[in-house]
C-alpha positions in Angstrom: -1.1 11.2 33.7 -1.1 8.1 31.7 0.0 5.1 33.0 3.4 3.7 31.7 2.7 1.3 28.8 4.5 -1.8 31.0 1.3 -1.0 33.3 -1.0 -0.8 30.5 0.1 -3.7 29.3 -0.5 -5.7 32.3 -3.9 -4.9 32.3 -4.9 -6.1 28.6 -2.7 -9.1 29.7 -4.9 -9.9 32.8 -8.2 -9.1 30.6 -6.6 -12.2 28.3 -6.5 -14.4 30.8 -9.6 -13.6 32.3 -11.3 -14.7 28.6 -9.2 -17.7 28.7 -10.7 -19.0 32.1 -14.3 -17.8 30.5 -13.3 -21.2 28.0 -12.9 -18.6 25.1 -10.3 -20.8 22.6 -8.5 -19.6 19.9 -9.0 -21.8 16.9 -6.0 -23.8 15.3 -5.2 -23.5 11.9 -4.0 -25.6 8.9 -3.1 -22.8 6.8 -2.1 -23.0 3.2 -0.3 -20.7 1.0 -2.3 -21.5 -1.7 -5.3 -19.6 -0.4 -5.4 -15.6 -0.6 -3.6 -13.1 -2.7 -1.8 -10.0 -1.9 -3.3 -7.1 -1.9 -3.1 -3.0 -2.0 0.7 -1.8 -2.7 2.0 -5.0 -2.8 0.0 -5.9 -6.0 2.1 -3.2 -7.6 5.8 -3.0 -9.1 5.2 -7.1 -10.8 3.3 -8.2 -7.7 4.1 -10.1 -5.0 3.6 -13.8 -5.0 6.6 -15.0 -2.5 7.2 -18.8 -3.1 4.4 -19.8 -4.8 5.4 -22.4 -7.4 8.3 -23.5 -5.2 9.1 -26.2 -3.0 6.9 -26.5 -0.1 9.1 -27.5 3.8 8.3 -27.6 6.9 10.3 -26.0 9.9 9.9 -26.1 13.9 13.0 -24.2 14.4 15.0 -21.2 13.6 17.7 -22.9 12.3 15.5 -25.0 10.0 14.2 -22.0 8.5 17.5 -20.6 7.8 18.3 -24.3 6.4 15.6 -24.2 4.2 16.4 -20.9 2.7 19.9 -22.4 2.4 19.3 -25.2 0.7 18.0 -23.6 -2.6 19.7 -24.0 -5.9 19.9 -20.2 -5.9 18.9 -17.0 -3.6 15.7 -16.6 -6.0 14.3 -20.1 -6.5 11.0 -19.8 -5.1 10.1 -21.9 -1.5 7.1 -21.8 1.1 8.2 -22.7 4.3 5.5 -23.9 6.8 6.2 -23.1 10.7 4.9 -24.9 13.4 5.6 -24.5 16.9 7.8 -21.7 19.0 10.7 -20.0 17.4 13.3 -18.6 19.6 17.1 -18.1 20.4 17.5 -21.7 22.0 16.7 -23.1 18.3 18.2 -20.9 16.0 21.2 -20.7 14.6 23.1 -19.1 11.9 23.1 -21.5 8.8 25.6 -20.5 5.8 25.2 -21.4 2.1 25.7 -19.5 -1.4 22.1 -18.8 -1.7 21.4 -17.3 1.5 22.9 -14.9 4.3 21.2 -15.9 7.8 22.2 -14.7 11.3 21.9 -16.6 15.0 20.0 -14.0 16.5 16.9 -13.5 14.5 15.6 -14.8 11.2 17.3 -12.9 8.5 15.6 -12.9 5.1 18.9 -11.0 3.1 19.7 -10.7 -0.2 17.0 -13.0 -1.3 13.6 -13.4 -2.8 10.8 -15.5 -3.4 10.0 -16.6 0.0 6.7 -17.4 1.6 6.7 -17.9 5.6 3.5 -18.9 7.0 2.4 -20.5 10.1 0.2 -24.0 10.4 -1.2 -26.6 12.6 -1.4 -25.3 16.2 0.6 -22.0 15.2 4.1 -20.6 14.7 5.5 -18.2 17.1 8.7 -16.0 16.8 9.4 -15.3 20.9 12.0 -12.5 21.6 13.0 -13.2 17.7 12.6 -10.8 15.1 12.2 -11.2 11.2 14.7 -8.9 9.5 14.4 -8.1 5.8 17.2 -7.0 4.0 18.1 -6.0 0.2 15.1 -8.7 -0.9 11.9 -8.7 -2.2 8.7 -10.5 -3.1 8.4 -12.0 0.4 5.1 -13.3 2.1 5.0 -13.9 5.9 1.5 -15.0 7.3 -0.4 -16.3 10.3 2.6 -15.9 12.3 2.9 -14.4 15.8 6.1 -12.8 16.8 6.1 -11.3 20.1 8.9 -9.2 22.6 11.5 -8.6 20.7 13.8 -6.7 22.6 16.6 -4.1 21.5 17.7 -4.1 25.4 18.1 -6.1 28.4 18.4 -9.9 27.3 18.3 -11.8 25.4 18.0 -9.0 22.4 17.1 -9.6 18.6 16.3 -7.4 15.6 16.9 -3.8 17.0 13.5 -4.5 19.2 11.8 -4.6 15.9 9.1 -7.4 15.6 9.2 -7.2 11.7 11.9 -4.7 10.3 12.9 -4.3 6.8 15.6 -2.1 5.3 17.8 -1.0 2.4 16.2 -1.6 -1.0 13.3 -4.0 0.2 10.6 -4.3 -2.6 7.3 -6.2 -2.5 6.4 -7.3 0.8 3.1 -8.9 2.0 2.7 -9.4 5.8 -1.0 -10.9 6.5 -2.8 -12.1 9.7 0.2 -11.6 11.7 -0.1 -11.1 15.5 2.7 -8.5 16.5 3.2 -7.5 20.1 5.4 -6.4 22.8 5.1 -5.7 26.4 6.0 -2.3 26.6 8.1 0.8 25.4 11.4 1.6 24.6 12.0 1.6 28.5 11.0 -1.9 29.0 13.7 -2.8 25.9 11.6 -2.9 23.1 11.5 -0.7 20.2 8.7 -1.1 16.6 6.2 -3.6 15.6 6.5 -3.0 11.7 9.3 -1.0 10.7 10.7 0.4 7.3 13.3 2.3 6.3 16.5 3.1 3.8 14.3 2.5 0.2 11.7 -0.2 1.4 8.6 -0.1 -1.0 5.4 -2.0 -2.1 4.2 -3.3 1.2 1.3 -4.4 2.3 0.1 -4.8 5.8 -3.5 -6.5 6.5 -5.5 -8.1 8.8 -3.0 -7.9 11.5 -2.7 -6.9 15.5 -0.2 -4.9 16.5 -0.8 -4.4 20.6 1.0 -3.3 23.8 3.8 -1.1 22.2 5.0 2.1 22.6 5.8 2.3 19.0 3.3 0.5 16.3 5.7 1.0 13.0 7.5 3.5 11.2 8.1 4.5 7.2 11.6 6.3 7.2 14.0 6.2 10.3 14.3 10.4 9.8 13.4 13.3 8.4 15.9 12.6 5.5 14.7 9.5 4.9 12.1 9.8 2.7 12.6 7.0 -0.4 9.8 4.4 1.7 6.7 4.4 0.8 3.6 2.9 -1.3 2.5 1.1 1.7 -0.9 -0.1 2.5 -2.6 -0.9 6.0 -6.0 -2.4 5.9 -8.0 -4.6 8.3 -5.7 -4.4 10.8 -6.2 -3.6 14.8 -4.0 -1.2 16.6 -4.4 -1.8 20.3 -2.6 0.0 22.9 0.0 1.6 21.3 1.6 4.7 22.4 2.5 6.1 18.8 3.5 5.6 15.3 0.6 4.0 14.1 2.5 4.4 11.6 4.7 7.1 11.5 5.2 7.9 7.8 8.0 10.2 6.7 7.7 10.9 3.0 6.3 8.6 0.9 2.7 7.8 0.4 0.5 5.4 2.4 -2.6 4.0 2.2 -4.9 3.2 5.4 -8.6 2.0 5.3 -10.8 0.0 7.4 -8.3 -0.1 10.4 -9.6 -0.6 14.0 -7.9 1.8 16.4 -8.4 1.7 20.0 -6.6 3.2 22.7 -3.7 5.2 20.7 -2.3 6.8 23.9 0.1 9.6 22.4 -0.6 9.7 19.0 -1.7 7.9 15.8 -0.8 8.8 12.2 2.1 10.8 12.2 2.2 12.3 8.6 5.8 14.1 8.7 8.4 15.1 6.3 6.0 15.8 3.3 4.4 12.5 3.4 1.1 12.0 2.3 -1.4 9.4 4.3 -4.7 8.5 2.3 -6.7 7.8 5.4 -10.5 6.1 4.6 -13.3 4.6 6.9 -11.0 3.4 9.8 -13.0 3.7 13.3 -11.0 5.2 16.5 -11.9 4.5 19.7 -10.8 6.0 23.1 -7.5 7.4 21.8 -5.6 11.2 21.2 -4.0 12.5 18.2 -5.1 10.0 15.8 -3.7 12.2 12.9 -1.5 15.0 12.3 2.0 16.0 12.2 3.5 15.5 15.4 6.7 16.1 17.5 7.9 18.2 14.7 7.7 21.3 12.4 8.0 19.1 9.3 4.8 18.8 8.2 3.2 15.9 6.1 -0.5 15.8 4.8 -3.9 13.4 4.8 -6.7 13.0 2.8 -9.2 11.8 5.2 -12.8 10.4 4.8 -15.5 8.2 6.0 -13.5 7.9 9.6 -15.1 7.3 12.6 -14.0 9.0 15.8 -15.3 7.6 19.2 -14.4 9.3 22.3 -11.2 10.5 20.5 -9.3 13.9 22.0 -6.8 16.5 20.7 -4.2 18.6 21.6 -3.5 22.2 20.8 -1.6 23.3 18.0 1.8 24.6 18.5 5.1 24.7 16.4 5.7 20.9 16.4 2.0 19.6 16.8 -0.5 20.1 14.1 -3.6 17.5 15.0 -5.8 17.1 12.0 -9.1 17.1 14.1 -11.5 17.7 15.6 -12.9 17.5 11.8 -9.9 16.0 9.9 -10.4 18.2 7.1 -8.1 16.5 4.1 -4.5 18.6 3.2 -4.0 16.7 0.1 -5.2 14.6 -2.5 -3.8 10.9 -3.2 -4.7 8.8 -6.1 -4.6 5.0 -5.6 -3.5 2.7 -8.4 -5.1 -0.3 -7.4 -8.6 -1.8 -6.6 -10.3 -2.2 -3.6 -13.2 -2.5 -1.4 -14.1 -0.6 1.6 -16.2 -1.8 4.6 -18.6 0.6 6.2 -16.4 2.3 9.4 -19.4 1.4 11.5 -18.8 -2.5 10.9 -14.8 -2.2 11.2 -14.3 -3.1 14.6 -16.7 -6.2 14.1 -15.3 -7.3 10.6 -11.4 -7.0 12.1 -12.5 -8.9 15.7 -13.5 -11.6 13.3 -10.5 -11.5 10.6 -7.2 -9.9 12.1 -4.5 -11.8 13.9 -2.9 -15.5 13.4 -4.8 -18.2 13.5 -8.2 -16.7 12.7 -7.9 -19.3 9.5 -7.1 -16.5 7.1 -10.5 -15.0 6.9 -10.6 -11.8 5.2 -13.8 -9.3 4.5 -16.0 -10.0 2.1 -16.2 -6.1 1.2 -19.4 -5.9 3.1 -18.7 -6.5 6.8 -19.2 -9.8 6.6 -16.0 -12.7 6.8 -15.2 -15.1 4.4 -12.6 -18.1 3.8 -9.8 -16.3 1.0 -9.7 -16.8 -2.7 -7.3 -18.9 -4.1 -3.7 -17.5 -5.1 -2.8 -16.4 -8.6 -0.5 -18.5 -10.3 3.1 -17.4 -10.0 4.7 -15.2 -12.7 8.8 -14.9 -13.3 9.7 -12.5 -10.4 13.5 -11.4 -10.6 15.7 -11.7 -7.6 17.2 -8.3 -6.3 20.0 -8.5 -8.6 18.4 -10.1 -11.8 17.0 -8.7 -14.4 13.6 -7.6 -15.3 12.0 -9.1 -18.2 11.2 -6.0 -20.0 7.4 -5.8 -21.2 8.6 -3.3 -23.8 11.7 -1.8 -25.0 12.3 1.9 -26.1 13.1 2.6 -29.4 17.1 3.0 -30.1 19.0 6.2 -28.3 18.2 9.3 -30.0 20.5 11.3 -31.8 18.8 14.5 -32.3 16.0 16.2 -29.5 12.7 15.4 -30.3 10.1 18.3 -31.3 8.4 20.1 -28.2 9.3 21.4 -25.3 11.5 19.4 -22.8 9.5 19.7 -19.3 12.6 18.6 -17.3 14.6 22.0 -18.0 14.0 23.9 -15.0 12.1 21.0 -13.4 14.2 19.6 -10.0 15.5 16.2 -9.7 16.2 13.4 -6.7 17.4 9.6 -6.5 18.8 7.3 -5.3 22.3 7.2 -3.4 24.7 8.8 -6.3 28.3 8.1 -7.3 30.8 10.9 -6.2 31.4 13.0 -8.9 27.9 13.0 -10.1 24.5 15.4 -9.6 21.1 14.5 -10.0 21.1 18.4 -11.9 23.2 17.0 -14.6 20.1 14.7 -16.2 18.2 18.1 -16.8 21.1 20.5 -17.5 21.1 20.0 -21.8 24.9 19.0 -21.2 25.8 15.5 -22.2 29.3 16.1 -20.9 27.8 16.1 -17.6 25.7 13.2 -15.9 24.2 11.3 -13.0 25.4 8.0 -12.0 24.1 5.5 -9.2 26.2 4.5 -6.4 26.4 0.9 -7.5 24.6 -0.8 -10.9 21.2 0.0 -10.0 19.2 3.3 -9.0 16.7 5.8 -9.4 16.7 8.9 -11.2 13.7 11.4 -10.9 12.3 15.0 -12.7 10.1 16.7 -10.4 8.1 19.4 -10.7 6.0 21.7 -8.2 3.0 21.5 -10.0 1.9 18.5 -11.9 2.9 18.2 -15.8 0.8 16.1 -18.1 3.7 13.8 -19.9 3.7 10.9 -22.3 7.1 10.4 -23.5 10.6 10.1 -21.5 14.2 10.3 -23.4 17.1 8.7 -21.4 20.2 9.4 -23.0 23.3 7.8 -22.0 26.6 10.1 -21.6 30.0 8.9 -23.1 31.4 6.2 -21.6 28.3 4.2 -20.6 26.3 3.5 -23.6 25.1 0.6 -23.4 25.2 0.1 -19.9 21.5 0.4 -18.7 20.1 -2.8 -18.9 16.4 -3.1 -17.3 14.4 -0.3 -15.9 10.8 0.7 -15.0 9.5 4.4 -15.4 7.2 5.1 -12.4 4.7 7.6 -11.3 5.9 8.6 -8.0 2.5 9.9 -7.4 0.8 6.9 -7.5 3.5 4.4 -7.3 1.9 2.9 -10.6 4.7 1.8 -13.1 4.4 3.6 -16.4 6.5 1.4 -18.4 9.0 -1.0 -18.4 11.9 -2.3 -20.4 15.4 -2.5 -21.5 17.9 0.1 -22.7 18.1 3.8 -23.2 16.2 5.7 -25.3 12.6 7.0 -26.4 9.9 5.6 -24.2 6.2 6.5 -24.4 3.1 5.4 -22.5 -0.2 7.0 -22.0 -0.6 10.6 -21.1 -0.4 10.9 -17.5 -0.3 13.9 -15.2 2.1 14.0 -12.2 4.4 15.6 -10.0 7.4 13.2 -9.9 8.9 10.3 -12.6 11.4 8.2 -11.5 13.3 6.4 -14.1 14.3 3.4 -11.8 17.3 1.2 -13.1 17.2 -2.3 -12.0 19.8 -4.1 -14.1 23.1 -2.7 -15.8 26.2 -4.2 -17.4 28.4 -1.4 -16.2 28.0 1.6 -14.2 25.1 3.5 -15.3 25.7 7.4 -16.8 22.5 8.9 -17.2 23.4 12.4 -19.4 19.8 13.8 -19.8 16.3 12.6 -18.8 14.3 14.6 -21.1 10.3 14.4 -20.3 7.9 15.6 -22.9 4.1 16.3 -23.3 3.8 14.2 -26.4 
């Protein structure tokens, strides 16, 4: 029988104290937000630059962090907040202002954009105080420790999540963080790194997640499947019971991570999710990859991984382990460039680079640590309510059907929350008197097929009463997360012929409630 995680954590803590007694010292860091650049899926969808180009301020309390957000000219004014010292309930209060929406029991990053929070000096520790990201985009969190955030007991914060993201969150990069608990749910803790309710384009890199019942989830239930496009690389997961991560729907790219003592299960792909699992090192662990605790299966593409003393459960109706051979059950195309370290050196390179106060060191792609490269200059990144500058605009709304077969007829469709009285299927019924509208002023509508289709042209037609309402938009290959085209206004959209099973039309701004009468797709 496995010991409760609280006992396992005590053993881990004792080992850490022994190391300290032996004279092991942690390096102190003078970090700079100007070094290093986002990687993985955080580079997509316009990229993640945080507060680059904005004012730099120093904060030593949670109240000061909130005040820095509230003192900006607007909720999207770029800012870099350098944090030093221990941030806790005793020095964190709610601050009000037109450019912020804060709270007293957590670090609240709500309805804002273009922010970097980075630990400097002797380090930044968020003690029993979680970081909450909601309805926000273009956020960077680097070189911080978040520990012992509880959902029950006292004090409580952030639903027990060290870092939690929910509700229309986009482009988040968490890097060189240490996220830790002191037990599992029975001890009052929840997840270390959670994403739900339409959170996309996230990267977690060079971080440590340890001593917790739950590493993190992508999707809060089997129906919360609008999350995804998440990259995990060069992280250390150690003494975790499960969820490294739990993935419900969506796509995750998981490479060059070191996993030690995954006690019950590891990467749990469920509800149609796709996980690309490359060159990771799994040691002293159980059920490191598969579908667990549900009959709603997910899939994976696995290659180059090393299994070192890994055990597996027998399959049953709610258990589908990938091992012992870990054959792939899908293929996943990755839209960005990346370098793979050999799996054999992953424990070593992750030990040198992962976690807070490691000098922001990263792998050079050849199993050696190096200082990060300079960050790119900041390009304009819209706030959650701002209009994105289009790279191209469609032609004027068509008055007649183009030649060729409309591949949307007979296809499927889905999207974000819809307005009352509208339907996803109305955009593929060849009937302009019916339409789909989002629940708000922005939202997603998608066409999907059971087998991949190659398309190079999309026509968006607005129904009567909504002509001219659509502002800025993105057309996205849902299979990879790549943005095929962006622009403004309805009409014909052309792009390089691409094979995919689902294409998403994402409305990011509008002048009135959009009414999409038809979402037509064509091969040429």
